[in-house]
N, C-alpha and C positions, 0 to 999 in steps of 0.2 A: 807864355799863351797856351792855352790848352789846344792841341790839335786833333785830338780823337779821343777815342774810349777803348778800352781791354778789358774783355770780359773774361773770368776765369770758369771754366767747367771743372769740378773736382771728379775724378772718375776713377772706379775700382778696377778698370781696364781701358786705361789712356790710349794705348796703341790701337785696340779696337774702335773705340770712339773717334780717334782721329782720322782713321780709315775711312769709318763713316761718313764724316763731315766732309772728307775730301771726295770719298768715291761716290757716295749716295746723294749727299746734299749738293756736291758740284762745288764746293767753295775753294777756292785759289789760296794757296798759302806759301811760306816761305819756311825753309829750315832753319832755325834757329841755333843748329847745332846738334849732332849727335841725333838726329831723327826728331828732334823736338819741334813739330810743326805749329805755326802761329798762322792762324787763317784771317783773311780779309772778309770783313762782314758787310752786309748789304748797309745801306744809310740808315743811322741809328737815331733813336731820342730817348730821352728819361722822362718819366713822369714821378712826382712826388705825392704819394697818397698819404691821408692821415691814418692812424691806427691808435686804439688804446691798448692794443696787444704789444707783442715783442716785436720789435723794429726788424726787418728783414729786408733783404734784396731779392727780387725775381728778375728771371731771364726769358723773354719771348721772342721768337723768330716771327715776324710780321709777313702776311702775305694777303693778297688781293681777293683771292677766293678760296677760303679754307675747304670747300668740299672738293674742288679740282685739286688742290694741293694735296690733300689727303690720299684722294684717289692714285696720282701719280706715285706717291711714296708707297701706298700698299702693292702697288703694281711691280714694285723694285723689291718687295718682301718685308717692308718695314711694317711692324707691329703698331697699331694706334692703342695707347693703353689708356686713354680716356677719350671718349667720342666728343662729339661737336656739343658744347654748351652754350645756348644763347643768352645774353644778356643785352640790356638796354645799350651799352656802350660797345659791343661787339661779340664776336664768336671766338672760343677758344677750345682746344682740344689738345691731347699730349701724345707724343709718340715715345717708343721705346729704344733707348740706344743700346747698342751690342752689351754694354756693362751692365745693364738692367736699369739706369737711370733713366728719367723721363726729362723730354724736351718738348716744353710748351709752344705751341703754334697760336697766332693771335690774328684774326681778321677784324680790324678796327671799324666802328661805324662813327666816329667822330673824325673831326677834321686832325690831320697828322701834321707833326712838325718836321719829319725828316727831309722834307724837300724845301723848306725854306732858305732864302737866300742869306740871311744873317741869323 
């Protein structure tokens, strides 16, 4: 039976991005060996969207209040790489990881599935 989700972020500076996830985002983790950190994520959900283009995967961290979340992160020196964009389904923005990659944030305006019992 499936009991979890494992997300992989490929990075050009994995050590710096791991430190960022641990120290700035505050995610707890375990050392899987040789300093290879695996982080506990908040509750998760998956959406499957239709596309006529190339099939791909995206990863967003969800929040209840994107403006407050971004303010807290910028107070810690985090760069906002894409400001808040509003859409009917929610608001999203991106922050810059130490490696230069972007990490997307998302405040949904639709019902969420991550707190369902089944």
